[in-house]
N, C-alpha and C positions, 0 to 999 in steps of 0.2 A: 587591600593594602592600606588604604587610608583609615579604615576602621581599626585595624590592628595598631596603627601608629597612635591613634587617639587613646586606645586602651592602655598602651604602654605609658603614654604621657600622663594619663589620669592616675595610673598606679604609682608612678614616680612622685606626682604631686601629693598624693595621699600618704605616701611613706615619709615625705619630707615634712609635711604639715599635718599633724593629727587633726581629725575632724573636730573633736571637742574634748577638753580635759574632763568633762563630766562623765563621759562614756568610758573612760579608761578603767582598767581593772583595779588600779591603785586606789581610786576614790570610792569604789563600792566596798563598804565594810559592813560586816554583820555585827550587831550589838552584842557585846559580851556581858552576860548578866552579872559577872563578878565585879565589873567596874562600877564605881560610884557615879551617880547621876547628880549633877549640881543644877538645881532649878533656882534661878535668881528672881524672886518676886520683889519688886520695888514699889512701895507705896509712897506717894508724895512726889516731890520734884527735887531736882538738884539746883534749884534756882539760886540758893545762897549756901550751897554745900551743907545742907541739912539744918542750918541755923534759921531762926526766924528772920523775916525781912524787916527793914526799917520802914517808918511811915513815908519817908521820901521815896524809897524804892517802890512802895505800893502806889504812890501818886504817879510815878513814872510808868508803871505797868498799865495803869488805867489810861493814861494819856496815849500810850502805844496801842491801846485797843480802840482808838478812834474817838475818845472823849476829849473835850476841850474845857477850859476854865475849871480844872479840877481843884477843889478845895478840901482840905482836911477838916473833918468834923470831930472824930473821936479815934485816937490811935492808942487806946489802952486795951489790954486783954487779948483774947484770941482773934477777935474780929475787928478790923479797921473799917471805919465808915467814912465815905467821901461823898461830896456832891459834885456833879459834873454835868456838862452840856453835850448833847449830840443832836444834830438836826433841829436846832432851836427848841429842844425839849430838855427839861431839867430831870436828872436822875439821882437817886440815892443808891450808892454802890457799896456793898459789903464785901470785904476782901479777907480771906483767911490769912492771918499774920504769919503762919508757919509755912504754908505752901505757896502763897501768892496767887491762889486761885480765887476767881470771883465766886462768891457764895450766893449773893442775891443782888438783883437789880430791880429797883422800883421807880416808876415815874412819879415825880413829886409836883410837876407843874411846868408851865411854860416859862420861858426866859424873861 
Protein backbone atom coordinates (compact mmCIF):
# COMPACT_ATOMS: atom_id res chain seq x y z
CA UNK A 1 0.00 0.00 0.00
CA UNK A 2 2.81 2.45 0.89
CA UNK A 3 4.70 1.59 -2.28
CA UNK A 4 1.65 2.38 -4.37
CA UNK A 5 1.19 5.71 -2.53
CA UNK A 6 4.80 6.75 -3.25
CA UNK A 7 4.43 5.82 -6.90
CA UNK A 8 1.32 7.97 -7.26
CA UNK A 9 3.04 10.85 -5.45
CA UNK A 10 6.14 10.59 -7.66
CA UNK A 11 3.99 10.52 -10.80
CA UNK A 12 2.07 13.60 -9.66
CA UNK A 13 5.30 15.52 -8.95
CA UNK A 14 6.76 14.59 -12.34
CA UNK A 15 3.64 15.77 -14.12
CA UNK A 16 3.62 19.07 -12.21
CA UNK A 17 7.34 19.81 -12.62
CA UNK A 18 9.04 18.59 -15.79
CA UNK A 19 12.41 16.98 -15.14
CA UNK A 20 14.36 19.20 -17.50
CA UNK A 21 13.47 21.56 -20.31
CA UNK A 22 16.45 20.20 -22.26
CA UNK A 23 14.78 16.81 -22.58
CA UNK A 24 11.45 18.05 -23.89
CA UNK A 25 10.51 17.31 -27.47
CA UNK A 26 10.18 21.00 -28.27
CA UNK A 27 13.89 21.73 -27.83
CA UNK A 28 15.10 18.84 -29.96
CA UNK A 29 15.29 20.16 -33.50
CA UNK A 30 16.72 18.73 -36.64
CA UNK A 31 18.80 21.10 -38.71
CA UNK A 32 17.12 22.16 -41.91
CA UNK A 33 19.68 22.38 -44.72
CA UNK A 34 17.68 25.12 -46.45
CA UNK A 35 18.22 27.51 -43.53
CA UNK A 36 21.08 30.00 -43.60
CA UNK A 37 23.87 29.46 -41.13
CA UNK A 38 25.35 32.60 -39.60
CA UNK A 39 28.84 32.15 -38.20
CA UNK A 40 30.13 35.30 -36.51
CA UNK A 41 33.93 35.35 -36.45
CA UNK A 42 35.16 38.39 -34.57
CA UNK A 43 38.80 39.34 -34.69
CA UNK A 44 40.10 41.90 -32.23
CA UNK A 45 38.21 43.30 -29.31
CA UNK A 46 35.35 45.61 -28.52
CA UNK A 47 37.51 47.55 -26.11
CA UNK A 48 36.75 50.88 -27.72
CA UNK A 49 33.91 49.89 -30.10
CA UNK A 50 36.34 49.09 -32.90
CA UNK A 51 38.21 52.40 -32.71
CA UNK A 52 41.86 52.73 -31.75
CA UNK A 53 42.56 53.29 -28.07
CA UNK A 54 44.16 56.47 -26.74
CA UNK A 55 47.56 56.61 -25.06
CA UNK A 56 45.92 57.22 -21.67
CA UNK A 57 43.64 54.20 -22.12
CA UNK A 58 46.69 52.05 -22.89
CA UNK A 59 48.43 53.33 -19.77
CA UNK A 60 45.36 52.44 -17.71
CA UNK A 61 45.21 48.96 -19.27
CA UNK A 62 48.82 48.27 -18.33
CA UNK A 63 48.21 49.53 -14.80
CA UNK A 64 45.20 47.18 -14.54
CA UNK A 65 47.46 44.27 -15.51
CA UNK A 66 49.53 44.73 -12.35
CA UNK A 67 52.21 47.16 -13.45
CA UNK A 68 53.04 50.32 -11.49
CA UNK A 69 54.78 53.61 -12.34
CA UNK A 70 53.62 53.35 -15.95
CA UNK A 71 55.30 55.98 -18.18
CA UNK A 72 54.43 56.74 -21.78
CA UNK A 73 57.42 56.51 -24.08
CA UNK A 74 56.00 56.52 -27.61
CA UNK A 75 52.31 56.79 -28.49
CA UNK A 76 52.55 57.13 -32.27
CA UNK A 77 51.64 54.54 -34.87
CA UNK A 78 50.22 51.06 -34.41
CA UNK A 79 52.28 50.17 -31.34
CA UNK A 80 52.36 52.18 -28.12
CA UNK A 81 55.48 51.82 -25.94
CA UNK A 82 55.43 52.16 -22.15
CA UNK A 83 57.92 51.66 -19.31
CA UNK A 84 56.52 50.19 -16.11
CA UNK A 85 57.50 48.44 -12.88
CA UNK A 86 56.38 45.10 -11.51
CA UNK A 87 57.98 43.34 -8.53
CA UNK A 88 60.84 45.89 -8.43
CA UNK A 89 61.76 45.16 -12.05
CA UNK A 90 61.48 47.57 -14.97
CA UNK A 91 59.77 46.48 -18.17
CA UNK A 92 59.23 47.90 -21.62
CA UNK A 93 55.72 47.05 -22.76
CA UNK A 94 54.45 47.27 -26.34
CA UNK A 95 50.69 47.62 -26.74
CA UNK A 96 48.69 47.34 -29.96
CA UNK A 97 46.96 50.69 -30.39
CA UNK A 98 43.96 49.21 -32.19
CA UNK A 99 43.07 46.26 -29.98
CA UNK A 100 44.65 47.17 -26.64
CA UNK A 101 46.48 43.85 -26.47
CA UNK A 102 49.98 43.50 -25.10
CA UNK A 103 52.25 42.68 -28.03
CA UNK A 104 55.62 42.46 -26.29
CA UNK A 105 57.07 42.68 -22.76
CA UNK A 106 60.82 43.05 -22.22
CA UNK A 107 62.73 43.38 -19.01
CA UNK A 108 64.95 46.48 -19.18
CA UNK A 109 66.51 46.54 -15.75
CA UNK A 110 65.96 47.02 -12.07
CA UNK A 111 64.30 49.98 -10.49
